[in-house]
N, CA, C and O atoms as a GROMACS GRO file, in nm:
protein
  460
    1MET      N    1  -1.425   1.278  -1.308
    1MET     CA    2  -1.397   1.183  -1.346
    1MET      C    3  -1.309   1.078  -1.260
    1MET      O    4  -1.199   1.087  -1.206
    2ALA      N    5  -1.400   0.978  -1.269
    2ALA     CA    6  -1.333   0.804  -1.175
    2ALA      C    7  -1.168   0.817  -1.161
    2ALA      O    8  -1.104   0.877  -1.247
    3THR      N    9  -1.122   0.773  -1.079
    3THR     CA   10  -1.007   0.747  -1.113
    3THR      C   11  -0.999   0.609  -1.083
    3THR      O   12  -1.089   0.572  -1.008
    4GLU      N   13  -0.907   0.508  -1.123
    4GLU     CA   14  -0.921   0.373  -1.150
    4GLU      C   15  -0.812   0.313  -1.028
    4GLU      O   16  -0.694   0.333  -1.056
    5THR      N   17  -0.841   0.236  -0.885
    5THR     CA   18  -0.759   0.172  -0.808
    5THR      C   19  -0.727   0.023  -0.877
    5THR      O   20  -0.789  -0.052  -0.953
    6LYS      N   21  -0.594   0.020  -0.807
    6LYS     CA   22  -0.561  -0.134  -0.927
    6LYS      C   23  -0.466  -0.201  -0.755
    6LYS      O   24  -0.376  -0.159  -0.681
    7THR      N   25  -0.579  -0.356  -0.765
    7THR     CA   26  -0.515  -0.384  -0.649
    7THR      C   27  -0.405  -0.458  -0.653
    7THR      O   28  -0.458  -0.565  -0.684
    8ALA      N   29  -0.284  -0.483  -0.644
    8ALA     CA   30  -0.191  -0.506  -0.662
    8ALA      C   31  -0.221  -0.733  -0.658
    8ALA      O   32  -0.312  -0.808  -0.622
    9PRO      N   33  -0.123  -0.746  -0.699
    9PRO     CA   34  -0.135  -0.870  -0.681
    9PRO      C   35  -0.070  -0.931  -0.608
    9PRO      O   36  -0.103  -1.049  -0.596
   10ILE      N   37   0.020  -0.894  -0.545
   10ILE     CA   38   0.066  -0.930  -0.434
   10ILE      C   39   0.030  -0.885  -0.340
   10ILE      O   40  -0.059  -0.800  -0.330
   11THR      N   41   0.116  -0.956  -0.223
   11THR     CA   42   0.116  -0.877  -0.054
   11THR      C   43   0.202  -0.870   0.007
   11THR      O   44   0.287  -0.959   0.007
   12LEU      N   45   0.210  -0.788   0.062
   12LEU     CA   46   0.332  -0.830   0.146
   12LEU      C   47   0.301  -0.804   0.297
   12LEU      O   48   0.242  -0.703   0.333
   13THR      N   49   0.349  -0.909   0.391
   13THR     CA   50   0.305  -0.869   0.566
   13THR      C   51   0.348  -0.745   0.628
   13THR      O   52   0.452  -0.697   0.582
   14GLU      N   53   0.300  -0.690   0.710
   14GLU     CA   54   0.335  -0.580   0.824
   14GLU      C   55   0.524  -0.609   0.826
   14GLU      O   56   0.615  -0.539   0.780
   15ARG      N   57   0.526  -0.680   0.866
   15ARG     CA   58   0.736  -0.751   0.868
   15ARG      C   59   0.777  -0.711   0.764
   15ARG      O   60   0.894  -0.675   0.775
   16ALA      N   61   0.705  -0.691   0.594
   16ALA     CA   62   0.799  -0.751   0.516
   16ALA      C   63   0.801  -0.599   0.504
   16ALA      O   64   0.910  -0.544   0.489
   17LEU      N   65   0.654  -0.500   0.512
   17LEU     CA   66   0.652  -0.390   0.485
   17LEU      C   67   0.748  -0.280   0.538
   17LEU      O   68   0.782  -0.174   0.485
   18ALA      N   69   0.780  -0.332   0.650
   18ALA     CA   70   0.836  -0.285   0.753
   18ALA      C   71   1.006  -0.262   0.685
   18ALA      O   72   1.081  -0.170   0.657
   19GLU      N   73   1.004  -0.409   0.683
   19GLU     CA   74   1.181  -0.464   0.679
   19GLU      C   75   1.192  -0.349   0.507
   19GLU      O   76   1.291  -0.276   0.504
   20VAL      N   77   1.113  -0.341   0.406
   20VAL     CA   78   1.114  -0.266   0.330
   20VAL      C   79   1.148  -0.150   0.356
   20VAL      O   80   1.265  -0.114   0.345
   21LYS      N   81   1.078  -0.093   0.384
   21LYS     CA   82   1.105   0.094   0.450
   21LYS      C   83   1.242   0.046   0.516
   21LYS      O   84   1.350   0.087   0.472
   22ASN      N   85   1.233  -0.040   0.619
   22ASN     CA   86   1.368  -0.006   0.668
   22ASN      C   87   1.488   0.011   0.587
   22ASN      O   88   1.584   0.083   0.612
   23ILE      N   89   1.464  -0.089   0.455
   23ILE     CA   90   1.634  -0.081   0.432
   23ILE      C   91   1.649   0.064   0.308
   23ILE      O   92   1.744   0.136   0.280
   24MET      N   93   1.491   0.059   0.253
   24MET     CA   94   1.516   0.178   0.185
   24MET      C   95   1.582   0.304   0.241
   24MET      O   96   1.658   0.367   0.168
   25GLN      N   97   1.553   0.354   0.398
   25GLN     CA   98   1.614   0.466   0.450
   25GLN      C   99   1.720   0.438   0.509
   25GLN      O  100   1.772   0.533   0.567
   26GLU      N  101   1.793   0.300   0.518
   26GLU     CA  102   1.952   0.281   0.498
   26GLU      C  103   2.040   0.282   0.404
   26GLU      O  104   2.156   0.316   0.380
   27LYS      N  105   1.922   0.221   0.345
   27LYS     CA  106   2.047   0.236   0.136
   27LYS      C  107   2.011   0.362   0.085
   27LYS      O  108   2.058   0.398  -0.022
   28ASN      N  109   1.902   0.463   0.173
   28ASN     CA  110   1.888   0.569   0.081
   28ASN      C  111   1.865   0.555  -0.102
   28ASN      O  112   1.915   0.599  -0.206
   29VAL      N  113   1.788   0.489  -0.069
   29VAL     CA  114   1.653   0.445  -0.209
   29VAL      C  115   1.633   0.555  -0.261
   29VAL      O  116   1.573   0.636  -0.191
   30PRO      N  117   1.678   0.604  -0.410
   30PRO     CA  118   1.591   0.748  -0.436
   30PRO      C  119   1.441   0.726  -0.388
   30PRO      O  120   1.387   0.617  -0.369
   31ALA      N  121   1.383   0.857  -0.372
   31ALA     CA  122   1.209   0.863  -0.403
   31ALA      C  123   1.187   0.806  -0.524
   31ALA      O  124   1.137   0.698  -0.492
   32ASP      N  125   1.191   0.809  -0.610
   32ASP     CA  126   1.177   0.788  -0.742
   32ASP      C  127   1.142   0.604  -0.796
   32ASP      O  128   1.067   0.552  -0.880
   33TYR      N  129   1.237   0.554  -0.700
   33TYR     CA  130   1.267   0.355  -0.702
   33TYR      C  131   1.116   0.349  -0.616
   33TYR      O  132   1.035   0.425  -0.563
   34GLY      N  133   1.144   0.162  -0.651
   34GLY     CA  134   1.042   0.092  -0.562
   34GLY      C  135   1.041  -0.015  -0.562
   34GLY      O  136   1.099  -0.048  -0.666
   35LEU      N  137   1.009  -0.104  -0.506
   35LEU     CA  138   0.997  -0.240  -0.472
   35LEU      C  139   0.983  -0.314  -0.563
   35LEU      O  140   0.869  -0.359  -0.560
   36ARG      N  141   1.062  -0.367  -0.677
   36ARG     CA  142   1.001  -0.466  -0.777
   36ARG      C  143   1.050  -0.610  -0.736
   36ARG      O  144   1.156  -0.636  -0.679
   37VAL      N  145   0.928  -0.721  -0.786
   37VAL     CA  146   0.899  -0.826  -0.754
   37VAL      C  147   0.842  -0.835  -0.854
   37VAL      O  148   0.757  -0.762  -0.905
   38GLY      N  149   0.896  -0.942  -0.892
   38GLY     CA  150   0.894  -1.067  -1.040
   38GLY      C  151   0.954  -1.225  -1.055
   38GLY      O  152   0.950  -1.309  -0.965
   39VAL      N  153   0.996  -1.239  -1.155
   39VAL     CA  154   0.994  -1.379  -1.146
   39VAL      C  155   1.148  -1.401  -1.271
   39VAL      O  156   1.147  -1.328  -1.370
   40GLN      N  157   1.223  -1.465  -1.261
   40GLN     CA  158   1.343  -1.467  -1.404
   40GLN      C  159   1.349  -1.626  -1.386
   40GLN      O  160   1.302  -1.674  -1.283
   41GLY      N  161   1.407  -1.708  -1.486
   41GLY     CA  162   1.434  -1.805  -1.534
   41GLY      C  163   1.529  -1.816  -1.431
   41GLY      O  164   1.582  -1.713  -1.389
   42GLY      N  165   1.565  -1.950  -1.373
   42GLY     CA  166   1.654  -1.967  -1.291
   42GLY      C  167   1.674  -2.092  -1.167
   42GLY      O  168   1.571  -2.160  -1.166
   43GLY      N  169   1.743  -2.125  -1.094
   43GLY     CA  170   1.723  -2.226  -0.997
   43GLY      C  171   1.649  -2.373  -1.053
   43GLY      O  172   1.595  -2.425  -1.150
   44CYS      N  173   1.694  -2.397  -0.904
   44CYS     CA  174   1.693  -2.560  -0.968
   44CYS      C  175   1.556  -2.623  -0.988
   44CYS      O  176   1.536  -2.744  -1.001
   45SER      N  177   1.459  -2.523  -0.987
   45SER     CA  178   1.301  -2.592  -1.027
   45SER      C  179   1.297  -2.451  -1.104
   45SER      O  180   1.245  -2.367  -1.031
   46GLY      N  181   1.332  -2.404  -1.217
   46GLY     CA  182   1.312  -2.349  -1.301
   46GLY      C  183   1.276  -2.182  -1.320
   46GLY      O  184   1.323  -2.112  -1.409
   47MET      N  185   1.194  -2.142  -1.228
   47MET     CA  186   1.197  -1.956  -1.176
   47MET      C  187   1.288  -1.946  -1.076
   47MET      O  188   1.347  -2.044  -1.030
   48SER      N  189   1.306  -1.815  -1.031
   48SER     CA  190   1.340  -1.795  -0.869
   48SER      C  191   1.266  -1.673  -0.910
   48SER      O  192   1.224  -1.656  -1.024
   49TYR      N  193   1.250  -1.576  -0.800
   49TYR     CA  194   1.221  -1.503  -0.743
   49TYR      C  195   1.322  -1.364  -0.768
   49TYR      O  196   1.444  -1.378  -0.768
   50LEU      N  197   1.257  -1.224  -0.790
   50LEU     CA  198   1.321  -1.121  -0.866
   50LEU      C  199   1.297  -0.996  -0.721
   50LEU      O  200   1.179  -0.963  -0.710
   51LEU      N  201   1.366  -0.948  -0.646
   51LEU     CA  202   1.288  -0.839  -0.526
   51LEU      C  203   1.413  -0.772  -0.503
   51LEU      O  204   1.511  -0.810  -0.440
   52GLY      N  205   1.385  -0.639  -0.583
   52GLY     CA  206   1.500  -0.511  -0.547
   52GLY      C  207   1.444  -0.386  -0.601
   52GLY      O  208   1.321  -0.390  -0.601
   53PHE      N  209   1.493  -0.277  -0.647
   53PHE     CA  210   1.460  -0.131  -0.583
   53PHE      C  211   1.515  -0.100  -0.753
   53PHE      O  212   1.624  -0.128  -0.803
   54ASP      N  213   1.411  -0.040  -0.808
   54ASP     CA  214   1.417  -0.011  -0.916
   54ASP      C  215   1.343   0.099  -0.931
   54ASP      O  216   1.271   0.142  -0.842
   55LYS      N  217   1.359   0.166  -1.074
   55LYS     CA  218   1.241   0.284  -1.080
   55LYS      C  219   1.143   0.180  -1.238
   55LYS      O  220   1.168   0.071  -1.289
   56ALA      N  221   1.040   0.279  -1.264
   56ALA     CA  222   0.914   0.170  -1.304
   56ALA      C  223   0.956   0.236  -1.471
   56ALA      O  224   0.966   0.346  -1.524
   57LYS      N  225   0.977   0.045  -1.520
   57LYS     CA  226   0.989   0.092  -1.680
   57LYS      C  227   0.823   0.077  -1.772
   57LYS      O  228   0.722   0.045  -1.709
   58GLU      N  229   0.820   0.096  -1.880
   58GLU     CA  230   0.750   0.139  -1.969
   58GLU      C  231   0.662   0.025  -1.935
   58GLU      O  232   0.554   0.069  -1.896
   59ALA      N  233   0.668  -0.143  -1.934
   59ALA     CA  234   0.588  -0.233  -1.936
   59ALA      C  235   0.541  -0.305  -1.784
   59ALA      O  236   0.489  -0.416  -1.782
   60ASP      N  237   0.567  -0.226  -1.658
   60ASP     CA  238   0.562  -0.234  -1.556
   60ASP      C  239   0.419  -0.136  -1.499
   60ASP      O  240   0.400  -0.014  -1.495
   61GLU      N  241   0.332  -0.258  -1.457
   61GLU     CA  242   0.278  -0.179  -1.336
   61GLU      C  243   0.311  -0.141  -1.182
   61GLU      O  244   0.382  -0.203  -1.103
   62VAL      N  245   0.241  -0.027  -1.162
   62VAL     CA  246   0.295   0.027  -1.033
   62VAL      C  247   0.196   0.028  -0.928
   62VAL      O  248   0.089   0.068  -0.973
   63PHE      N  249   0.191  -0.001  -0.804
   63PHE     CA  250   0.107  -0.038  -0.724
   63PHE      C  251   0.161   0.018  -0.545
   63PHE      O  252   0.251  -0.005  -0.464
   64ASP      N  253   0.063   0.085  -0.554
   64ASP     CA  254   0.114   0.095  -0.382
   64ASP      C  255   0.088   0.073  -0.282
   64ASP      O  256  -0.018   0.123  -0.247
   65LEU      N  257   0.160  -0.006  -0.179
   65LEU     CA  258   0.161  -0.055  -0.062
   65LEU      C  259   0.190   0.025   0.045
   65LEU      O  260   0.305   0.042   0.084
   66ASP      N  261   0.093   0.075   0.097
   66ASP     CA  262   0.158   0.230   0.270
   66ASP      C  263   0.264   0.193   0.219
   66ASP      O  264   0.330   0.090   0.230
   67GLY      N  265   0.287   0.373   0.106
   67GLY     CA  266   0.390   0.445   0.103
   67GLY      C  267   0.504   0.405  -0.032
   67GLY      O  268   0.568   0.480  -0.105
   68VAL      N  269   0.494   0.210  -0.026
   68VAL     CA  270   0.565   0.249  -0.093
   68VAL      C  271   0.546   0.142  -0.242
   68VAL      O  272   0.502   0.027  -0.253
   69ASN      N  273   0.578   0.198  -0.300
   69ASN     CA  274   0.571   0.163  -0.484
   69ASN      C  275   0.635  -0.005  -0.465
   69ASN      O  276   0.742  -0.047  -0.422
   70LEU      N  277   0.480  -0.089  -0.533
   70LEU     CA  278   0.571  -0.194  -0.596
   70LEU      C  279   0.533  -0.161  -0.729
   70LEU      O  280   0.450  -0.082  -0.775
   71ILE      N  281   0.646  -0.272  -0.801
   71ILE     CA  282   0.664  -0.225  -0.925
   71ILE      C  283   0.702  -0.388  -0.978
   71ILE      O  284   0.791  -0.459  -0.932
   72MET      N  285   0.589  -0.427  -1.107
   72MET     CA  286   0.608  -0.514  -1.136
   72MET      C  287   0.587  -0.529  -1.347
   72MET      O  288   0.536  -0.465  -1.439
   73ASP      N  289   0.657  -0.642  -1.326
   73ASP     CA  290   0.651  -0.646  -1.514
   73ASP      C  291   0.537  -0.680  -1.528
   73ASP      O  292   0.526  -0.778  -1.454
   74LYS      N  293   0.401  -0.654  -1.597
   74LYS     CA  294   0.334  -0.726  -1.652
   74LYS      C  295   0.255  -0.820  -1.665
   74LYS      O  296   0.137  -0.850  -1.644
   75LYS      N  297   0.435  -0.900  -1.743
   75LYS     CA  298   0.408  -1.086  -1.794
   75LYS      C  299   0.416  -1.155  -1.650
   75LYS      O  300   0.364  -1.262  -1.617
   76HIS      N  301   0.495  -1.065  -1.569
   76HIS     CA  302   0.537  -1.168  -1.448
   76HIS      C  303   0.392  -1.166  -1.356
   76HIS      O  304   0.403  -1.197  -1.237
   77GLY      N  305   0.304  -1.143  -1.392
   77GLY     CA  306   0.129  -1.142  -1.270
   77GLY      C  307   0.054  -1.243  -1.291
   77GLY      O  308  -0.059  -1.244  -1.242
   78MET      N  309   0.097  -1.340  -1.364
   78MET     CA  310   0.050  -1.462  -1.368
   78MET      C  311   0.117  -1.563  -1.292
   78MET      O  312   0.047  -1.645  -1.232
   79TYR      N  313   0.214  -1.569  -1.286
   79TYR     CA  314   0.343  -1.610  -1.184
   79TYR      C  315   0.339  -1.588  -1.063
   79TYR      O  316   0.385  -1.659  -0.974
   80VAL      N  317   0.277  -1.475  -1.050
   80VAL     CA  318   0.284  -1.412  -0.874
   80VAL      C  319   0.161  -1.400  -0.827
   80VAL      O  320   0.157  -1.388  -0.704
   81MET      N  321   0.007  -1.398  -0.910
   81MET     CA  322  -0.058  -1.388  -0.896
   81MET      C  323  -0.128  -1.406  -0.746
   81MET      O  324  -0.157  -1.525  -0.760
   82GLY      N  325  -0.185  -1.368  -0.585
   82GLY     CA  326  -0.172  -1.382  -0.490
   82GLY      C  327  -0.047  -1.445  -0.409
   82GLY      O  328  -0.072  -1.528  -0.321
   83MET      N  329   0.066  -1.415  -0.432
   83MET     CA  330   0.166  -1.500  -0.364
   83MET      C  331   0.225  -1.332  -0.219
   83MET      O  332   0.244  -1.212  -0.241
   84GLN      N  333   0.233  -1.406  -0.101
   84GLN     CA  334   0.248  -1.293   0.025
   84GLN      C  335   0.380  -1.307   0.028
   84GLN      O  336   0.425  -1.421   0.018
   85VAL      N  337   0.488  -1.172   0.046
   85VAL     CA  338   0.588  -1.192   0.090
   85VAL      C  339   0.623  -1.155   0.239
   85VAL      O  340   0.587  -1.045   0.283
   86ASP      N  341   0.684  -1.235   0.308
   86ASP     CA  342   0.683  -1.196   0.391
   86ASP      C  343   0.813  -1.229   0.450
   86ASP      O  344   0.885  -1.310   0.393
   87PHE      N  345   0.859  -1.154   0.595
   87PHE     CA  346   1.005  -1.128   0.637
   87PHE      C  347   1.018  -1.206   0.741
   87PHE      O  348   0.941  -1.189   0.836
   88GLN      N  349   1.126  -1.314   0.748
   88GLN     CA  350   1.173  -1.402   0.847
   88GLN      C  351   1.330  -1.324   0.950
   88GLN      O  352   1.399  -1.231   0.908
   89ASP      N  353   1.344  -1.375   1.048
   89ASP     CA  354   1.444  -1.330   1.114
   89ASP      C  355   1.471  -1.410   1.275
   89ASP      O  356   1.472  -1.370   1.392
   90GLY      N  357   1.485  -1.502   1.227
   90GLY     CA  358   1.496  -1.600   1.337
   90GLY      C  359   1.653  -1.670   1.329
   90GLY      O  360   1.754  -1.626   1.274
   91LEU      N  361   1.638  -1.762   1.386
   91LEU     CA  362   1.769  -1.856   1.426
   91LEU      C  363   1.876  -1.858   1.342
   91LEU      O  364   1.985  -1.801   1.333
   92ASN      N  365   1.804  -1.951   1.278
   92ASN     CA  366   1.846  -2.051   1.130
   92ASN      C  367   1.819  -1.910   1.055
   92ASN      O  368   1.913  -1.836   1.083
   93ALA      N  369   1.766  -1.873   1.006
   93ALA     CA  370   1.720  -1.791   0.860
   93ALA      C  371   1.730  -1.686   0.896
   93ALA      O  372   1.762  -1.690   1.014
   94ARG      N  373   1.712  -1.512   0.833
   94ARG     CA  374   1.630  -1.407   0.798
   94ARG      C  375   1.656  -1.354   0.706
   94ARG      O  376   1.774  -1.337   0.674
   95GLY      N  377   1.553  -1.312   0.631
   95GLY     CA  378   1.526  -1.270   0.520
   95GLY      C  379   1.360  -1.255   0.463
   95GLY      O  380   1.267  -1.264   0.542
   96PHE      N  381   1.338  -1.230   0.304
   96PHE     CA  382   1.203  -1.262   0.282
   96PHE      C  383   1.188  -1.362   0.240
   96PHE      O  384   1.265  -1.442   0.189
   97THR      N  385   1.056  -1.366   0.265
   97THR     CA  386   1.009  -1.554   0.214
   97THR      C  387   0.871  -1.503   0.138
   97THR      O  388   0.806  -1.400   0.159
   98PHE      N  389   0.848  -1.614   0.039
   98PHE     CA  390   0.770  -1.641  -0.051
   98PHE      C  391   0.660  -1.720  -0.042
   98PHE      O  392   0.702  -1.835  -0.040
   99ASN      N  393   0.538  -1.720  -0.036
   99ASN     CA  394   0.410  -1.790  -0.074
   99ASN      C  395   0.335  -1.786  -0.158
   99ASN      O  396   0.244  -1.703  -0.161
  100ASN      N  397   0.353  -1.864  -0.235
  100ASN     CA  398   0.345  -1.832  -0.369
  100ASN      C  399   0.215  -1.928  -0.404
  100ASN      O  400   0.247  -2.043  -0.373
  101PRO      N  401   0.134  -1.926  -0.436
  101PRO     CA  402   0.036  -2.003  -0.463
  101PRO      C  403  -0.043  -2.030  -0.605
  101PRO      O  404  -0.160  -2.063  -0.627
  102GLN      N  405   0.060  -2.004  -0.688
  102GLN     CA  406   0.065  -2.062  -0.828
  102GLN      C  407   0.234  -2.138  -0.831
  102GLN      O  408   0.306  -2.144  -0.931
  103ALA      N  409   0.268  -2.191  -0.690
  103ALA     CA  410   0.390  -2.278  -0.755
  103ALA      C  411   0.336  -2.418  -0.702
  103ALA      O  412   0.287  -2.448  -0.593
  104THR      N  413   0.375  -2.521  -0.861
  104THR     CA  414   0.354  -2.669  -0.815
  104THR      C  415   0.448  -2.723  -0.787
  104THR      O  416   0.445  -2.846  -0.780
  105SER      N  417   0.571  -2.648  -0.760
  105SER     CA  418   0.620  -2.716  -0.712
  105SER      C  419   0.820  -2.674  -0.677
  105SER      O  420   0.914  -2.708  -0.748
  106THR      N  421   0.822  -2.615  -0.581
  106THR     CA  422   0.970  -2.574  -0.516
  106THR      C  423   1.082  -2.622  -0.464
  106THR      O  424   1.056  -2.711  -0.383
  107CYS      N  425   1.180  -2.604  -0.475
  107CYS     CA  426   1.329  -2.646  -0.463
  107CYS      C  427   1.306  -2.664  -0.273
  107CYS      O  428   1.230  -2.608  -0.195
  108GLY      N  429   1.397  -2.753  -0.257
  108GLY     CA  430   1.451  -2.718  -0.109
  108GLY      C  431   1.462  -2.671   0.015
  108GLY      O  432   1.450  -2.712   0.131
  109CYS      N  433   1.497  -2.544  -0.059
  109CYS     CA  434   1.581  -2.460  -0.009
  109CYS      C  435   1.477  -2.320  -0.010
  109CYS      O  436   1.491  -2.215   0.052
  110GLY      N  437   1.348  -2.371  -0.122
  110GLY     CA  438   1.281  -2.194  -0.119
  110GLY      C  439   1.289  -2.099  -0.228
  110GLY      O  440   1.192  -2.030  -0.261
  111SER      N  441   1.401  -2.094  -0.283
  111SER     CA  442   1.471  -2.025  -0.360
  111SER      C  443   1.399  -1.982  -0.498
  111SER      O  444   1.352  -1.874  -0.533
  112SER      N  445   1.407  -2.107  -0.563
  112SER     CA  446   1.324  -2.150  -0.706
  112SER      C  447   1.161  -2.177  -0.674
  112SER      O  448   1.104  -2.173  -0.564
  113PHE      N  449   1.108  -2.203  -0.799
  113PHE     CA  450   1.022  -2.264  -0.774
  113PHE      C  451   0.919  -2.373  -0.982
  113PHE      O  452   0.978  -2.370  -1.090
  114SER      N  453   0.848  -2.408  -0.973
  114SER     CA  454   0.756  -2.430  -1.124
  114SER      C  455   0.636  -2.432  -1.058
  114SER      O  456   0.586  -2.481  -0.957
  115ALA      N  457   0.583  -2.305  -1.220
  115ALA     CA  458   0.450  -2.284  -1.267
  115ALA      C  459   0.350  -2.436  -1.345
  115ALA      O  460   0.235  -2.419  -1.386
   0.00000   0.00000   0.00000
């Protein structure tokens, strides 16, 4: 019997993946948790990104990204398809950034978008 391999709708850069693994280790995130990525209503452009550690729920899809479970509500796929998550550690900013081709506009700080 063949197994189906699903391709994740988003990607994490090497820097982002390394930072996620580092945070999971530092914060002792349980092994059955994964990185939840999605969207929620809010922000000055209408939607903001959701990024955190969580257990998979019934309405979720789970993808393996180099040993990290990426968890996403199936309904969020249309808003983040093709998105790349990166991690920046510079003089002016430190944190995750989102390059989302589905975003038709973003706010000035980049934390919210419209699609």
